[in-house]
C-alpha positions in Angstrom: 8.1 19.5 19.5 4.7 19.5 17.7 1.2 18.4 18.2 -0.1 15.5 16.0 -3.5 17.2 15.5 -1.8 20.4 14.3 0.5 18.4 12.1 -2.3 16.5 10.6 -4.6 19.5 10.0 -1.8 21.5 8.4 -0.4 18.9 6.0 -3.1 16.3 5.2 -4.3 18.2 2.1 -0.8 18.4 0.6 0.0 14.8 1.5 -3.2 13.5 0.0 -2.9 15.5 -3.2 0.7 14.3 -3.6 -0.3 10.7 -3.0 -3.3 11.0 -5.4 -1.2 12.5 -8.2 1.4 9.7 -7.7 -1.0 6.7 -7.7 -4.1 8.1 -9.4 -6.5 6.3 -7.1 -8.5 7.9 -4.3 -8.6 4.8 -2.0 -4.8 4.2 -2.4 -4.1 7.9 -1.8 -6.2 7.8 1.4 -4.3 4.7 2.6 -0.9 6.3 1.8 -2.0 9.5 3.5 -3.0 7.8 6.7 0.0 5.6 6.8 2.2 8.6 6.2 1.0 10.3 9.3 1.2 7.1 11.3 4.8 6.6 10.4 5.7 10.3 10.8 4.3 10.3 14.3 5.9 7.0 15.2 9.3 8.2 14.1 9.0 11.9 14.8 12.4 12.1 16.4 14.1 11.0 13.1 13.2 14.0 10.8 15.9 14.2 8.2 14.8 17.1 6.0 14.6 20.8 6.5 10.8 21.0 6.4 8.0 18.9 7.9 6.2 19.1 4.5 9.2 17.6 2.7 9.5 14.9 5.4 5.9 13.9 5.0 5.9 13.9 1.2 9.1 11.8 1.3 7.3 9.2 3.5 4.3 9.3 1.2 6.5 8.7 -1.9 8.2 5.8 -0.1 4.9 4.2 0.7 3.8 4.6 -2.9 7.0 2.9 -4.1 6.4 0.1 -1.6 2.9 -0.4 -3.0 4.3 -0.6 -6.5 6.8 -3.2 -5.5 4.2 -5.3 -3.7 1.4 -5.0 -6.1 3.2 -4.5 -9.4 0.3 -2.6 -10.9 -0.7 0.9 -12.0 -4.2 2.0 -11.2 -6.4 3.5 -13.9 -7.5 7.0 -13.3 -11.1 7.5 -12.5 -13.3 9.4 -14.9 -15.5 10.6 -12.0 -13.3 13.3 -10.6 -15.3 16.1 -9.2 -14.2 19.5 -10.7 -16.3 22.4 -9.4 -16.5 25.1 -12.1 -18.6 28.0 -13.0 -20.5 26.3 -15.8 -21.2 22.7 -16.9 -19.3 23.2 -20.2 -16.3 24.7 -18.4 -16.4 21.8 -15.9 -16.2 19.2 -18.7 -13.5 21.1 -20.5 -11.4 21.4 -17.4 -12.0 17.8 -16.4 -11.0 16.5 -19.8 -7.8 18.6 -19.8 -7.0 17.4 -16.3 -7.5 13.8 -17.3 -5.3 14.2 -20.3 -2.6 15.7 -18.1 -2.9 12.9 -15.5 -2.7 10.3 -18.3 0.5 11.9 -19.6 1.9 12.2 -16.1 1.2 8.5 -15.4 3.2 7.6 -18.5 6.2 9.5 -17.2 8.6 7.6 -14.9 8.0 7.9 -11.2 11.1 10.0 -10.3 10.4 12.6 -13.0 6.7 12.7 -12.0 7.5 13.1 -8.3 10.0 15.9 -9.0 7.5 17.7 -11.1 4.7 17.4 -8.6 6.9 18.4 -5.7 8.0 21.5 -7.6 4.8 22.6 -9.3 2.1 21.6 -6.9 3.9 21.7 -3.6 6.3 24.5 -4.5 9.3 22.9 -2.8 12.7 24.4 -3.7 14.8 22.4 -6.0 17.4 21.7 -3.3 14.7 20.2 -1.0 13.3 18.1 -3.9 16.9 16.8 -4.5 17.1 15.7 -0.9 13.7 14.1 -0.9 14.3 12.1 -4.1 18.0 11.6 -3.3 19.3 12.8 -6.6 21.4 15.8 -7.6 20.1 19.3 -7.8 20.9 19.5 -11.6 19.0 16.2 -12.1 15.9 17.7 -10.4 16.0 20.8 -12.6 16.4 18.7 -15.7 13.6 16.3 -14.7 11.1 19.2 -14.0 12.0 20.9 -17.2 11.5 17.8 -19.3 8.1 17.1 -17.8 7.1 20.7 -18.4 8.2 20.4 -22.1 6.3 17.1 -22.5 3.1 18.6 -21.0 3.5 21.7 -23.1 4.0 19.6 -26.2 0.9 17.5 -25.5 -1.3 20.5 -25.0 0.1 22.3 -28.1 -0.4 19.1 -30.1 -4.0 18.7 -29.0 -4.8 22.4 -29.7 -3.5 22.0 -33.2 -6.0 19.2 -33.8 -8.9 20.9 -32.2 
């Protein structure tokens, strides 16, 4: 069917990024990523989505939700995120903007945040997101649209005060 090494090399960046954007902590994201691949390999005959990427991201999301239920906490985002940029000023400006967006995303409920991340960062089709999140297609579209509006409003509001 597929080779674990190929599977891992192909999808580990996407799974890690998704996990990181959900939990906001590098250590938790690494744990979720490794556990995702362990579970995917262990249950490889039970793939229930059209794409392997969607299947892996679905596992990662479920692991994140399990962690929330077990630990009942939300991790603070680290200020030490590396952001390679052309100049030091640009790096700080980009990092500050990213941190503001991450803070806003962490305030949005998990389903809306997951729908947005799956659509924008992982470019999954709305129908696949609906299957992963187990909600209707129209709900996915509304959730992604609302998060976009919220982020646009936050950026516009901050620019008005700059």
